[in-house]
N, C-alpha and C positions, 0 to 999 in steps of 0.2 A: 095381721101377718101379711108379710110382703108376698106377692104372687111368685117370687123367686124362692121362697121358702115352703117346703112341704114336710109334714109330720107323717111318718110312716113307720110300719113295724121294723124292728131291727132283724137284720139278717147275718147269717155267718160271714158273708162278704163284708160286713162292716167292722169286723173284729180289730183290725189294725187301727182304724180311726177311732173306735170306741176305746181302745187301750190307750192311745194317746190322750184323749179326753180324760180318762180315768187318772191319769198322772196329774192333770190339772186339778181334779177333785181331791187328790191326796191319797189315792188308792192305787198305786202302781200294779198293773197286772200285764202279762205277756198276751200277745194276740192269740196265741194257742189256748191259753186259759180263758180268754174271753169267748172264743169260739166253743169251748166245752160249756161255758155258762149259758150262753145263748141257746145251745142245742138242749140243754137240760130244762131251762125255765120256759122256752118258747112252747114246748109241748104240754104245758100244764095250764089249765083254763083259769087259775087264780093268779097268774102272773102275766104281766104286759110290759114289754120292752119297746120302747119308741125312740126314733132318731129324728132330729131336725135336719133336713138336708137342704142345702142351697143349690140351686141349679148350676152355678159355676164354682163355688167354694166347697162343695162336698159336705161332709157330716160337720155340723156346727155345735151339736150338743145331743144329749140322750136323757131319758127319764126311765126309771124303773118303778113300776107300781104293782102292788100286790095285795090280795085280800087276806084279812085276819079275822079269826073267829076265836076270841079268847073264851075261856071257860066262865069267867066271872063278869063279862061285859057283852055289849052288843057288838056285832061285827062291823068292821070298818076297812077302808082301803088305806093303805100306807105307802108314802113315797119312800122307797128304799135308796134312791140315789137320783140326783139331778145334777147335771154339769152343763154349762155353755161355755164354749171356748172363749178365752180372754177377749180375742179379736171380735167376737159376735155378741158380747154383752151389750145390753141396751138397744138391741135391734128387734126385740119382740119374740126371739126364739125361745127364751125361757117361759114366757107367758103362754106361747103357743103350746110348748111341751106340756106345761101344767094344765092348761085347758083339755088338751087330749086325754091326759091322764084322768082328769076328773070326769070327762065324758065317758070313758071306759068303765070307771067306778060306778057312775049313775046307771049305765047300761047293765052292769052286773048286780045291780040292786043294793049297793053300799049307800048308807044314808049320810056318811060323813068321811072325811079324808083326815089323815094325821101325817105329820112328818116330824123328823128330829133334825135338829141343826145344831152343830157345836157353838159353844159360847165364842170361839175364835173366829166366827163368820158374821159379823155384824152387818155387812153389806147384804148377805143372804137373808138375814132376819128382816131387813128394810124391804127386801123384794117380796117375801112372803106376806109381810103385813099389807103391802100395797096391792096385793091380789086377793086379799080377804081372808087371810089366815090370822088368827088370834093366839097369842100366846096362852097356853093353859097352865103350865108349870114349869119349874126347873127341877131337874133331877140329876142323880149321879149314875153313871154307868160303870158297872163292876165287870171284871173279866177274870176268869180262871183258865189257864191253859191246861187242857187234859192230856195226860199222857197215854197215847193210843198204842204204845208199844207192847 
């Protein structure tokens, strides 16, 4: 990791930058919505939000990792989202974010990490394999929108 790059906890003041990066990930959200999510998740011990910040270029990426305790399996940590700005890819920012997420998971006592990556992201798959993640299986994601009215 470059001395100019620092991994740190995400703060509400990062909301605008995180929202811009979320668009690159394919999940547009307003800075106001990101601020709410940061406030909600930062106060819960099983969630960790991290930002890769460059001393002169600002926020270059973010990662969200959280703990999971399924009923039917051992607990694990999961990457809920990872994005590095297009301009900052192949600079070590993604690797540094993942290493920090893994360090947090280890400190919390999680023995393994998981992540999900869409089939339309082959470059991301190569990155994950390069940092030691192995493909476990392919699966389908189903969704049902609930009428909350």
